C-alpha positions as CSV (number, residue, x, y, z in Angstrom):
1,M,50.6,-45.9,205.7
2,S,49.1,-42.7,204.2
3,S,50.1,-40.6,207.3
4,L,53.7,-42.0,207.2
5,L,53.8,-41.0,203.4
6,R,52.5,-37.5,204.2
7,K,55.1,-37.0,206.8
8,M,57.8,-38.1,204.4
9,L,56.6,-35.9,201.8
10,R,55.9,-32.8,204.0
11,T,57.0,-29.6,202.3
12,R,58.5,-26.4,203.7
13,R,56.8,-22.9,203.7
14,V,57.9,-20.8,200.8
15,D,57.0,-17.2,201.6
16,E,58.3,-13.8,201.1
17,Q,60.8,-14.1,203.9
18,F,62.4,-17.3,202.7
19,L,62.7,-16.2,199.0
20,R,64.0,-12.7,199.4
21,H,65.6,-12.5,202.9
22,S,69.1,-13.8,202.8
23,E,70.9,-14.9,205.9
24,W,74.3,-14.8,204.1
25,A,76.5,-11.9,203.4
26,R,76.6,-11.2,199.6
27,R,80.4,-11.1,198.9
28,L,80.7,-12.6,195.6
29,G,80.7,-10.5,192.6
30,I,81.0,-11.4,189.0
31,P,84.8,-11.7,189.0
32,L,85.0,-13.9,192.0
33,M,82.0,-16.2,190.7
34,V,83.7,-16.6,187.4
35,A,87.0,-17.5,188.9
36,L,85.6,-20.0,191.3
37,A,83.7,-21.8,188.5
38,G,86.4,-21.3,185.9
39,I,89.2,-22.7,188.0
40,K,87.3,-25.7,189.1
41,S,86.2,-26.7,185.6
42,I,89.4,-26.1,183.9
43,S,91.5,-27.9,186.5
44,M,89.1,-30.8,186.3
45,M,89.2,-30.9,182.5
46,L,92.9,-30.3,181.7
47,F,94.5,-32.4,184.5
48,I,91.9,-35.1,185.4
49,I,89.4,-35.9,182.7
50,L,91.3,-35.1,179.5
51,P,94.2,-37.6,180.0
52,F,91.7,-40.2,181.2
53,S,89.4,-39.7,178.2
54,L,92.2,-39.6,175.7
55,T,94.1,-42.7,176.8
56,Q,91.5,-45.0,178.2
57,V,88.0,-44.0,177.2
58,A,87.6,-42.4,173.7
59,G,90.9,-41.5,172.1
60,P,90.7,-38.9,169.4
61,S,86.9,-39.2,169.4
62,T,87.0,-37.1,172.6
63,V,86.5,-34.0,170.2
64,L,83.2,-35.5,168.9
65,A,82.0,-36.3,172.5
66,L,82.8,-32.6,173.4
67,I,80.3,-31.5,170.9
68,F,77.5,-33.5,172.4
69,A,78.5,-32.5,176.0
70,F,78.4,-28.9,175.0
71,L,74.7,-29.3,173.7
72,I,73.8,-31.1,176.9
73,I,75.4,-28.4,179.1
74,F,74.2,-25.4,177.1
75,F,70.5,-26.5,177.6
76,T,71.1,-27.5,181.1
77,S,72.6,-24.1,182.1
78,A,69.3,-22.6,180.9
79,H,67.5,-24.9,183.2
80,L,69.8,-24.0,186.1
81,S,69.4,-20.3,185.3
82,E,65.5,-20.6,185.5
83,L,65.6,-22.5,188.6
84,S,68.0,-20.1,190.2
85,C,65.9,-17.1,189.4
86,T,62.7,-18.7,190.6
87,M,64.3,-19.6,194.0
88,P,67.7,-17.6,194.5
89,K,68.8,-19.7,197.6
90,N,72.0,-21.7,198.2
91,C,71.5,-25.4,197.1
92,V,68.5,-24.5,194.9
93,Q,67.7,-28.0,193.9
94,Y,67.4,-29.0,197.5
95,H,65.2,-26.1,198.5
96,F,63.0,-26.5,195.3
97,A,62.4,-30.2,195.9
98,Y,61.7,-29.5,199.6
99,A,59.0,-26.9,198.7
100,V,57.3,-28.8,195.9
101,I,57.9,-32.6,196.2
102,G,58.6,-33.2,199.8
103,E,61.3,-33.7,202.6
104,L,62.5,-37.2,201.7
105,P,63.1,-36.6,197.9
106,A,64.8,-33.3,199.0
107,F,67.1,-35.0,201.5
108,V,68.0,-37.6,198.9
109,I,69.0,-35.0,196.3
110,A,71.0,-33.1,198.9
111,W,72.7,-36.3,200.1
112,I,73.6,-37.3,196.5
113,S,75.0,-33.8,195.8
114,L,77.0,-34.0,199.1
115,V,78.7,-37.3,198.3
116,D,79.5,-36.2,194.9
117,Y,81.0,-32.8,196.0
118,V,83.0,-34.6,198.7
119,A,84.3,-37.1,196.0
120,Q,85.2,-34.3,193.8
121,A,87.1,-32.6,196.6
122,G,89.0,-35.8,197.4
123,L,89.8,-36.4,193.7
124,F,91.2,-32.8,193.4
125,C,93.3,-33.5,196.5
126,K,94.7,-36.7,195.1
127,A,95.3,-35.0,191.7
128,W,97.2,-32.2,193.3
129,A,99.3,-34.6,195.4
130,D,100.2,-36.5,192.1
131,H,101.2,-33.4,190.3
132,F,103.1,-32.0,193.3
133,N,105.2,-35.1,193.3
134,L,105.7,-34.8,189.5
135,L,106.9,-31.2,190.0
136,F,109.5,-32.1,192.6
137,R,110.4,-35.5,190.8
138,G,108.8,-37.7,193.5
139,L,110.8,-36.4,196.5
140,P,107.7,-35.7,198.7
141,A,106.2,-39.2,198.0
142,K,109.3,-41.0,199.4
143,S,108.6,-39.6,202.9
144,L,105.0,-39.0,202.9
145,T,103.5,-42.1,201.3
146,F,102.9,-45.1,203.5
147,D,101.6,-48.7,202.8
148,V,98.4,-49.2,204.7
149,F,95.9,-51.6,203.0
150,S,96.3,-54.5,200.8
151,E,96.9,-54.3,197.2
152,D,94.1,-56.7,196.5
153,S,91.5,-54.4,197.7
154,S,89.0,-53.1,195.1
155,I,88.0,-50.1,197.1
156,L,90.8,-48.9,199.4
157,S,94.0,-47.5,198.1
158,P,97.1,-49.7,199.0
159,Q,99.1,-46.6,199.8
160,V,98.0,-43.3,201.6
161,D,99.7,-40.0,200.6
162,L,99.8,-37.5,203.4
163,L,100.1,-34.8,200.8
164,T,96.3,-35.3,200.2
165,V,95.4,-34.8,203.8
166,L,97.9,-31.7,203.8
167,S,96.0,-30.0,200.9
168,A,92.6,-30.6,202.8
169,V,94.1,-28.9,205.9
170,I,95.5,-26.0,204.1
171,T,92.2,-25.5,202.4
172,L,90.5,-25.6,205.8
173,C,92.8,-22.8,207.1
174,L,91.9,-20.6,204.0
175,L,88.2,-21.1,204.2
176,L,88.2,-20.1,207.9
177,C,89.4,-16.6,206.8
178,S,86.9,-15.3,204.4
179,L,85.0,-16.2,201.2
180,R,86.4,-13.0,199.6
181,V,89.9,-14.1,200.3
182,V,89.2,-17.5,198.7
183,G,87.8,-15.9,195.7
184,T,90.7,-13.6,195.3
185,I,93.1,-16.5,195.5
186,C,91.2,-18.3,192.8
187,V,91.3,-15.2,190.6
188,S,95.1,-15.0,190.8
189,L,95.5,-18.9,190.2
190,L,93.0,-18.8,187.3
191,A,95.0,-16.0,185.6
192,V,98.3,-17.9,186.1
193,T,96.8,-21.2,184.9
194,L,95.4,-19.6,181.6
195,L,98.7,-17.8,180.7
196,I,100.9,-20.9,181.3
197,A,98.3,-23.3,179.7
198,A,97.9,-21.1,176.6
199,S,101.7,-20.9,176.1
200,C,102.2,-24.7,176.5
201,T,99.1,-25.3,174.1
202,M,100.9,-23.3,171.5
203,V,103.9,-25.3,171.8
204,A,102.0,-28.5,171.5
205,F,100.2,-26.9,168.5
206,F,103.3,-26.6,166.5
207,H,104.0,-30.4,167.0
208,S,100.5,-31.3,165.9
209,D,100.3,-33.9,163.0
210,P,97.0,-35.2,161.6
211,E,98.8,-38.4,161.1
212,N,98.4,-39.2,164.7
213,W,94.7,-39.4,164.4
214,I,95.0,-42.0,161.5
215,K,97.6,-44.0,163.7
216,A,95.3,-44.0,166.8
217,E,92.1,-44.6,164.9
218,F,89.5,-41.9,165.5
219,F,86.9,-44.4,167.0
220,H,89.5,-46.5,168.6
221,Y,87.2,-47.4,171.5
222,G,84.0,-47.5,169.6
223,F,80.6,-45.9,170.0
224,R,80.6,-46.8,173.7
225,G,83.7,-44.9,174.3
226,V,82.2,-41.7,172.8
227,L,79.2,-42.1,175.2
228,Y,81.5,-42.7,178.1
229,S,83.5,-39.6,177.3
230,I,80.2,-37.5,177.2
231,C,79.6,-38.4,180.7
232,G,83.2,-37.5,181.7
233,L,83.0,-34.2,179.8
234,C,79.8,-33.2,181.4
235,A,81.7,-33.7,184.8
236,C,84.2,-31.0,183.4
237,Y,81.5,-28.4,183.7
238,T,81.1,-29.0,187.4
239,G,82.2,-25.5,188.3
240,I,78.9,-24.1,186.6
241,E,76.7,-26.5,188.5
242,S,78.5,-25.6,191.7
243,T,77.4,-21.9,191.3
244,S,73.8,-23.1,192.5
245,C,75.3,-23.5,195.9
246,L,76.4,-20.0,196.3
247,L,73.3,-17.9,195.1
248,E,72.8,-16.4,198.6
249,E,76.4,-15.1,198.7
250,T,76.3,-13.7,195.1
251,K,75.3,-10.0,194.4
252,N,72.0,-9.7,192.4
253,P,71.9,-13.4,191.4
254,R,68.5,-13.2,189.8
255,K,69.8,-10.6,187.3
256,R,73.3,-11.8,186.7
257,I,73.3,-15.6,187.1
258,S,71.8,-16.2,183.6
259,G,74.4,-14.2,181.8
260,V,77.2,-15.7,183.9
261,L,76.3,-19.2,183.2
262,S,76.0,-18.7,179.4
263,F,79.2,-16.8,179.2
264,L,81.0,-19.7,181.2
265,V,79.5,-22.4,179.1
266,L,80.7,-20.7,175.8
267,V,84.3,-19.7,177.1
268,L,84.9,-23.1,178.8
269,T,83.8,-25.1,175.8
270,T,86.1,-23.0,173.5
271,I,89.0,-23.8,175.9
272,F,88.2,-27.4,176.1
273,F,87.9,-27.8,172.3
274,V,91.3,-26.2,171.7
275,L,92.9,-28.3,174.5
276,S,91.4,-31.7,173.2
277,I,92.4,-31.1,169.7
278,T,95.8,-29.9,170.4
279,F,96.9,-32.7,172.7
280,S,95.2,-35.4,170.6
281,L,97.0,-34.3,167.5
282,S,100.5,-33.8,169.1
283,T,101.0,-37.5,169.8
284,N,99.4,-41.0,169.3
285,V,97.3,-41.0,172.5
286,T,96.4,-44.7,172.3
287,A,100.1,-45.6,172.7
288,L,100.5,-43.7,175.8
289,S,100.5,-45.5,179.2
290,E,97.4,-45.6,181.4
291,G,97.6,-43.1,184.2
292,I,99.7,-40.7,182.3
293,M,99.5,-37.0,183.4
294,I,99.2,-34.2,180.8
295,P,102.7,-32.6,181.6
296,E,104.2,-36.0,180.8
297,V,102.9,-35.7,177.3
298,F,105.7,-33.2,176.6
299,S,108.3,-35.9,177.7
300,V,107.0,-38.0,174.7
301,I,107.3,-34.9,172.5
302,N,110.8,-34.4,174.0
303,I,110.2,-30.7,175.3
304,P,111.4,-30.8,178.9
305,A,110.8,-27.1,179.4
306,A,107.1,-27.3,178.5
307,K,106.8,-30.2,180.9
308,Y,108.1,-28.2,183.8
309,M,106.0,-25.2,183.0
310,L,102.8,-27.3,182.6
311,S,103.6,-29.0,185.9
312,V,103.8,-25.7,187.7
313,C,100.4,-24.8,185.9
314,S,99.0,-28.0,187.2
315,V,99.9,-27.4,190.8
316,C,98.4,-23.8,190.6
317,A,95.2,-24.9,188.8
318,L,94.6,-27.9,191.1
319,S,95.2,-25.7,194.1
320,G,92.4,-23.5,193.1
321,G,90.4,-26.5,192.2
322,V,90.6,-27.8,195.7
323,L,89.5,-24.4,197.1
324,A,86.5,-24.1,194.9
325,S,85.5,-27.9,195.4
326,F,85.1,-27.4,199.1
327,L,82.5,-24.6,198.9
328,P,79.5,-26.4,197.5
329,A,79.9,-29.2,199.9
330,T,80.1,-27.0,202.9
331,R,76.8,-25.2,201.7
332,V,75.0,-28.3,201.4
333,I,76.1,-29.3,204.9
334,A,75.0,-26.0,206.2
335,A,71.6,-26.3,204.5
336,L,71.0,-29.8,206.0
337,C,72.1,-28.7,209.5
338,H,69.8,-25.8,209.4
339,D,66.8,-28.0,208.7
340,R,68.1,-30.5,211.3
341,L,68.2,-33.4,208.7
342,I,71.7,-34.4,209.8
343,P,73.3,-34.0,213.3
344,Y,74.6,-30.5,213.7
345,A,76.6,-28.2,216.0
346,R,74.3,-26.1,218.0
347,D,76.6,-23.0,217.7
348,T,76.7,-23.2,213.9
349,S,76.6,-19.8,212.2
350,T,74.9,-19.5,209.0
351,K,77.2,-16.6,208.1
352,S,80.3,-18.7,208.6
353,P,79.7,-22.4,208.6
354,Y,82.7,-23.4,210.5
355,F,81.1,-26.8,211.5
356,A,80.3,-27.5,207.9
357,V,83.9,-26.7,206.7
358,L,85.4,-28.8,209.4
359,L,83.2,-31.8,208.8
360,C,84.0,-31.5,205.0
361,T,87.6,-31.4,205.7
362,V,87.3,-34.7,207.6
363,L,85.3,-36.4,204.9
364,V,87.8,-35.3,202.3
365,A,90.7,-36.6,204.4
366,L,89.0,-40.0,204.5
367,C,88.6,-40.0,200.7
368,S,92.6,-40.2,200.7
369,M,92.2,-44.0,201.6
370,I,89.9,-44.6,198.5
371,Q,91.5,-45.5,195.2
372,K,91.6,-42.7,192.7
373,T,89.9,-44.7,189.8
374,M,87.0,-45.5,191.9
375,L,86.5,-41.7,192.9
376,L,87.0,-40.8,189.2
377,N,84.3,-43.1,187.9
378,F,81.9,-42.0,190.6
379,V,82.3,-38.3,189.9
380,I,82.0,-39.0,186.1
381,F,78.6,-40.9,186.4
382,M,77.4,-38.6,189.0
383,A,77.4,-35.6,186.7
384,P,74.6,-36.9,184.4
385,V,72.5,-37.9,187.4
386,K,72.7,-34.4,188.9
387,I,71.9,-32.8,185.5
388,V,68.8,-35.1,185.1
389,I,67.7,-34.0,188.4
390,T,67.9,-30.2,187.5
391,I,66.0,-30.8,184.3
392,L,63.2,-32.8,186.0
393,L,62.7,-30.2,188.6
394,V,62.3,-27.5,185.8
395,Y,60.0,-29.8,184.1
396,I,57.9,-30.0,187.3
397,Q,57.9,-26.3,187.6
398,H,56.5,-25.7,184.0
399,Y,53.6,-27.9,184.6
400,Y,52.9,-27.5,188.3
401,P,49.5,-25.7,188.5
402,E,50.5,-23.3,191.3
403,Q,53.2,-20.6,191.6
404,I,56.6,-21.8,192.9
405,G,59.1,-19.2,194.1
406,I,59.2,-15.6,192.9
407,P,56.6,-15.5,190.1
408,E,57.3,-12.0,188.6
409,E,59.4,-8.9,188.9
410,T,58.0,-5.6,189.9
411,S,57.8,-2.6,187.7
412,S,60.8,-1.2,189.2
413,Y,62.9,-3.6,187.2
414,K,61.1,-3.1,184.0
415,S,59.8,0.4,183.4
416,I,61.8,2.8,185.5
417,G,64.8,3.1,183.2
418,K,68.6,3.7,183.3
419,K,67.9,6.7,185.7
420,R,65.8,5.0,188.3
421,T,63.4,7.1,190.3
422,R,64.6,7.4,193.8
423,V,61.9,9.1,196.2
424,H,63.1,10.8,199.3
425,I,60.2,11.7,201.6
426,D,60.5,14.8,203.8
427,D,60.4,14.3,207.6
428,G,57.6,16.7,207.9
429,V,55.0,14.7,205.9
430,S,51.5,15.6,206.9
431,I,49.0,13.1,208.2
432,D,46.4,13.6,205.4
433,D,46.9,12.7,201.8
434,S,48.8,15.9,200.9
435,V,52.5,15.1,201.2
436,S,55.6,17.0,200.5
437,L,57.8,15.1,197.9
438,V,61.2,15.7,196.7
439,P,61.9,13.2,193.8
440,Q,65.4,12.7,192.5
441,R,66.8,10.8,189.7
442,V,70.0,8.9,190.6
443,R,71.7,6.9,188.0
444,R,72.1,3.2,189.1
445,S,74.6,0.8,187.5
446,E,72.4,-2.3,187.8
447,D,69.6,-0.7,185.7
448,D,71.6,-0.4,182.5
449,E,69.3,-2.9,180.6
450,S,66.1,-1.2,181.5
451,E,64.0,0.9,179.2
452,V,63.6,4.7,180.0
453,S,60.0,5.6,180.9
454,H,59.3,9.3,181.5
455,S,55.5,9.5,181.0
456,T,54.8,7.8,184.3
457,F,57.2,9.6,186.5
458,D,54.6,11.5,188.5
459,T,52.3,8.5,189.2
460,T,55.1,6.3,190.0
461,A,56.5,8.8,192.5
462,F,53.0,9.2,194.2
463,L,52.5,5.5,194.5
464,Y,56.0,5.0,195.8
465,M,55.4,7.7,198.4
466,K,52.0,6.3,199.6
467,A,53.4,2.8,199.8
468,T,56.3,3.9,202.0
469,K,54.0,6.0,204.2
470,M,51.4,3.1,204.7
471,E,54.4,0.7,205.5
472,T,55.7,3.1,208.1
473,E,52.4,3.4,209.9
474,R,51.7,-0.3,209.8
475,L,55.1,-1.1,211.5
476,Q,54.4,1.6,214.0
477,R,51.1,0.1,215.0
478,R,52.8,-3.3,215.1
479,L,55.3,-1.8,217.7
480,E,52.5,-0.2,219.8
481,K,50.6,-3.4,220.0
482,E,53.7,-5.2,221.1
483,E,54.2,-2.7,223.9
484,I,50.5,-2.9,225.1
485,E,50.8,-6.9,225.2
486,N,54.0,-6.8,227.2
487,E,52.9,-6.9,230.9
488,N,56.4,-7.0,232.3
489,E,57.4,-3.1,232.6
490,E,61.1,-3.9,233.4
491,C,61.6,-6.0,230.1
492,R,59.6,-3.7,228.0
493,P,61.7,-2.6,224.8
494,V,62.3,1.0,223.9
495,L,59.5,2.0,221.4
496,A,60.9,3.3,218.1
497,K,59.3,6.6,217.0
498,S,59.7,5.7,213.4
499,V,60.7,2.9,211.1
500,S,64.1,4.6,210.6
501,Q,64.9,4.0,214.2
502,Y,64.8,0.2,214.0
503,H,68.5,0.0,214.0
504,S,69.0,2.1,217.0
505,M,66.8,-0.2,219.3
506,D,68.6,-1.9,222.1
507,Q,69.5,-5.4,221.0
508,N,69.9,-6.5,224.7
509,Q,66.4,-5.4,225.7
510,K,64.9,-7.1,222.7
511,K,66.6,-10.4,223.6
512,S,65.4,-10.2,227.2
513,S,61.9,-9.3,226.1
514,A,61.9,-12.3,223.8
515,K,63.0,-14.6,226.6
516,S,60.2,-13.3,228.9
517,K,57.4,-14.3,226.5
518,Q,56.4,-17.6,224.9
519,K,56.1,-15.8,221.6
520,H,59.5,-14.7,220.5
521,A,59.8,-11.6,218.4
522,H,62.7,-11.2,216.1
523,N,63.4,-8.1,214.2
524,C,64.6,-9.1,210.8
525,V,64.7,-5.3,209.7
526,A,67.4,-4.7,212.4
527,E,69.5,-7.8,211.9
528,Q,69.7,-10.9,209.9
529,C,67.9,-14.1,211.0
530,G,69.9,-16.3,213.1
531,A,69.4,-19.8,214.7
532,D,69.1,-18.4,218.3
533,N,65.6,-19.9,218.8
534,D,65.8,-23.0,216.6
535,D,66.0,-25.3,219.6
536,D,62.8,-24.2,221.1
537,Y,60.1,-26.2,219.4
538,N,57.2,-25.2,221.8
539,S,57.5,-21.5,221.2
540,Q,56.4,-19.4,218.2
541,E,58.9,-17.2,216.5
542,V,57.4,-14.1,215.1
543,H,59.6,-12.8,212.3
544,L,59.0,-9.0,211.7
545,F,60.2,-9.1,208.0
546,A,60.3,-6.2,205.5
547,N,61.9,-5.8,202.1
548,E,65.2,-4.1,201.8
549,E,63.6,-1.5,199.6
550,P,60.0,-0.8,199.1
551,E,59.2,-1.9,195.6
552,L,56.6,-0.4,193.0
553,P,53.5,-2.3,192.3
554,F,53.4,-4.7,189.3
555,F,51.2,-3.8,186.4
556,S,50.4,-6.2,183.6
557,T,48.0,-5.9,180.7
558,F,45.8,-8.6,179.3
559,N,47.2,-10.4,176.3
560,S,44.6,-11.8,174.0
561,S,46.9,-14.3,172.5
562,A,47.7,-15.9,175.7
563,P,45.9,-19.1,176.7
564,R,43.2,-18.6,179.4
565,P,44.2,-20.2,182.8
566,P,42.4,-23.5,183.3
567,S,40.5,-24.4,186.4
568,P,42.5,-26.1,189.3
569,D,41.0,-29.4,188.5
570,V,42.0,-29.2,184.9
571,S,45.5,-28.0,185.8
572,F,46.3,-30.8,188.2
573,T,45.0,-33.3,185.6
574,N,47.5,-31.9,183.1
575,Y,50.2,-31.9,185.6
576,Y,49.7,-35.6,186.5
577,R,49.4,-36.5,182.8
578,S,52.8,-34.7,182.1
579,L,54.5,-36.7,184.9
580,R,53.1,-40.0,183.4
581,L,54.3,-39.0,180.0
582,L,57.8,-38.0,181.3
583,F,58.1,-41.3,183.2
584,L,57.3,-43.3,180.1
585,F,59.8,-41.3,178.1
586,C,62.5,-41.8,180.5
587,F,61.7,-45.6,180.9
588,F,61.8,-46.3,177.1
589,T,64.9,-44.2,176.6
590,S,66.6,-46.3,179.4
591,A,65.3,-49.5,177.9
592,F,66.6,-48.5,174.4
593,S,70.0,-47.7,175.9
594,T,70.1,-51.1,177.8
595,F,69.0,-52.9,174.6
596,L,71.8,-51.4,172.6
597,R,74.4,-52.2,175.2
598,N,73.4,-55.9,175.6
599,F,72.0,-56.8,172.2
600,G,73.4,-54.1,169.8
601,M,74.5,-56.0,166.8
602,P,74.6,-54.9,163.0
603,T,71.8,-57.1,162.0
604,T,68.3,-56.5,160.5
605,T,66.5,-57.4,163.8
606,C,68.5,-55.1,165.9
607,W,67.9,-52.2,163.5
608,L,64.1,-52.8,163.4
609,L,63.9,-52.9,167.3
610,S,66.0,-49.9,167.5
611,A,63.8,-48.1,165.0
612,G,60.7,-49.3,167.1
613,F,62.2,-47.8,170.3
614,L,62.8,-44.5,168.5
615,V,59.4,-44.2,167.1
616,I,57.8,-44.8,170.6
617,I,60.1,-42.3,172.1
618,L,59.2,-39.7,169.4
619,I,55.5,-40.2,170.1
620,F,55.9,-39.4,173.8
621,T,57.9,-36.3,172.8
622,V,55.2,-35.1,170.6
623,N,52.5,-35.7,173.4
624,I,54.5,-33.8,175.9
625,N,54.9,-30.8,173.5
626,R,51.1,-30.7,173.1
627,L,50.5,-30.2,176.8
628,Q,49.8,-26.7,178.1
629,T,52.5,-25.3,180.5
630,N,51.8,-22.8,183.3
631,D,53.8,-19.9,181.8
632,Y,50.7,-17.7,182.4
633,L,51.6,-17.8,186.1
634,Y,55.1,-16.3,185.7
635,K,56.9,-13.4,184.1
636,K,60.2,-15.0,184.4
637,E,63.7,-13.4,184.5
638,S,65.2,-16.5,182.8
639,K,63.4,-19.0,180.7
640,V,64.4,-22.1,179.0
641,T,64.3,-21.7,175.3
642,L,62.5,-24.4,173.2
643,F,60.9,-26.0,176.4
644,P,60.2,-28.9,176.5
645,T,61.9,-30.0,173.3
646,A,65.4,-28.8,174.6
647,S,64.7,-30.6,177.9
648,L,63.6,-33.9,176.3
649,F,66.6,-33.8,173.9
650,S,69.1,-33.3,176.8
651,L,67.4,-36.1,178.8
652,F,67.7,-38.4,175.8
653,L,71.4,-37.9,175.4
654,L,72.0,-38.1,179.2
655,L,70.1,-41.3,179.6
656,L,71.6,-42.9,176.6
657,S,75.1,-42.1,177.6
658,F,74.6,-43.2,181.2
659,F,73.0,-46.6,180.7
660,E,75.0,-47.4,177.7
661,S,78.5,-46.8,179.3
662,I,78.2,-47.0,183.2
663,P,80.1,-50.0,184.6
664,T,78.1,-52.4,186.8
665,R,80.5,-51.8,189.7
666,T,79.8,-48.0,189.5
667,L,76.2,-48.6,189.3
668,A,76.3,-50.6,192.6
669,H,78.1,-47.7,194.2
670,L,75.4,-45.3,193.2
671,A,72.8,-47.6,194.5
672,V,74.6,-47.8,197.8
673,V,74.8,-44.0,198.0
674,F,71.0,-43.7,197.5
675,V,70.2,-46.5,200.0
676,T,72.4,-44.9,202.6
677,G,70.9,-41.7,202.1
678,V,67.3,-43.0,202.7
679,I,68.6,-45.0,205.9
680,S,70.2,-41.8,207.3
681,Y,67.0,-39.9,206.8
682,F,65.0,-42.4,208.8
683,L,67.7,-42.7,211.4
684,Y,67.9,-39.0,212.2
685,G,66.2,-36.6,209.8
686,Y,62.6,-38.0,210.0
687,R,62.5,-37.4,213.8
688,H,64.5,-34.2,214.2
689,S,63.4,-32.2,211.1
690,K,62.8,-28.6,211.7
691,H,59.7,-28.7,209.6
692,R,58.0,-31.7,211.2
693,R,55.4,-29.3,212.7
694,T,54.7,-25.7,212.4
695,A,56.9,-23.7,214.7
696,C,57.2,-20.4,213.2
697,L,54.5,-17.6,212.5
698,V,55.8,-15.3,209.7
699,I,54.3,-11.7,209.4
700,E,55.0,-10.7,205.9
701,N,54.8,-7.0,205.6
702,R,51.1,-6.9,206.7
703,Y,49.2,-6.2,210.0
704,S,45.7,-5.6,210.9
705,D,44.6,-3.3,213.8
706,T,41.6,-5.6,214.6
707,A,40.9,-9.3,214.1
708,D,37.5,-8.5,212.4
709,D,38.8,-6.4,209.8
710,D,40.4,-7.8,206.6
711,Q,44.0,-8.2,206.7
712,Y,45.7,-5.4,204.8
713,C,47.8,-6.5,201.9
714,P,50.5,-4.0,200.9
715,I,50.8,-2.7,197.5
716,I,54.5,-3.2,197.7
717,G,56.3,-6.5,197.6
718,L,55.0,-9.8,196.5
719,D,52.7,-12.3,198.3
720,T,54.2,-15.7,197.3
721,S,53.0,-17.5,200.5
722,S,52.1,-21.2,200.2
723,S,50.8,-23.4,202.9
724,S,53.0,-26.2,204.0
725,N,51.6,-29.7,204.2
726,D,52.5,-30.6,207.8
């Protein structure tokens, strides 16, 4: 039993190559990233969640729910930033859980995310079809809608609209072009959406009347409606959470992701606040029919021109939302396929995941047969679940006694300054320690935030030169040894005379040499890693990996005010205690929410029991705050402010909203998704996992001439290797 548990909780190797060497082309700059996240969030809020919340969930109290949702998302974005900077990989939650907790929990997290992203894409396609029919007065629906299933079905939709399938097919064609093309389209659609929405909101503002809040009753649906609306509004920020699936395709994610997420949260909250206040004041929202769309509100106000303009805006916004919603789902599929946890196509390319895009299109097309209400409720209550997962992973990172991911930045990011020192080594460098050096200072745009340091220029240049020279000699010795061990003279690769000639080596000769030996050598310096040898389990893959740029050594000074690192036994004891306290905190918060839902009455007994639950939760909060974190292991690029108080506050609000308002039917659907994921893992992933046994020997910028000598550890780069529990 213990052996089976160890296999299910096996972890992956997190080394220098995995953390820093990306297999994706970094094509997403700040404008494209903001456009993808913004168009998805705004279209979800304005045309899907807002009319549902105003008419069926919370009424005018949606404005109050938005304030609590903003607090939750604001703290959660800090958690996501810290997690992304620690491990800047696509699907960061999946990879982090795989490296720390184990394979089965990681697969469940990825499975839940995949189902949620597919449901979001299906919901966007259905909403786009509805607003497209509204724009053309229902003419497409007359010829493209068919009665398929019974109207008594609680899951399947009685009618299937082919416009939903058409939107998925169009998205497939666009995604097969280029990610940059998709981002450019989203930038244009976001600009059109903001301009038209701003003009229509201004029209609605001049028809606002506070009397509508009085007629509708601000808390028309009670306290439970506010909690339900909090969950729904958390789903409106889905574009921000989706950025975690595109980190490997983002330029400089560790430096920019924190500022981008904070900017998006503030801007989106401002837009959502203006929209919710304006449309709730323009009419009595509780008197509107269920299922009404936002453009139809102007029919009630009797402004046909604004209705037409907002209908055009809805089609543009939802078109961008469909495009942006496909991307995270395809990245999750690609990650699972790469680790062989789901059936995959042998010729899948990590640069262009065509198989993942095609599979996602098929799944979204199948969602057209599911009722829109079911998809909407599922998406609303999956948002708190995924936020809780992100917070829990960051909580584990703060108390885990070993380093996870990239622990610190090198001095090149901190002390070189706006004019970063670039060292150019002359080709005629002598063999001894005397070198010819021509240092130059070149202005780099990405170092704008650094502080200038002129006093250490000579020392820095000398260390930089020495590090580069030693790296060159080590790689040259590696090539010479490979030539000696190669017994087949015909397949012997051409020996590069220097590291600068890596890119000029014959790729065909390297491939033939790799096939002739049991130990495959893949040059990561010359080209990006692929999946050419993934099917050969019996052979070893030797990855010759080097950083894109040699980095300067990291220097740190001892801080007397910082706590001394405890021993490993004490650290693990503290870690297990933090997990127990967190479990008790979540358990009592969930019990408190369930108690309020089933027995919440304005009586003395209810007030006393509620006060008792709150006191117990407060005691666990104080005990968690007294635990020592492992911040001495890291010099983080992004860090959660007020940890762990901010994390526990967000967890309390999320669990309270979730268990207080989730319908029993939706809870059953969530349980079915979880069980289905576990069954799928045991049917395929457990037996075919890429990491079920060690199959790859990674050489991380180091090499020893003789086996007896100590292995040389370079002064450049970071050694973040961790052994895997296979």
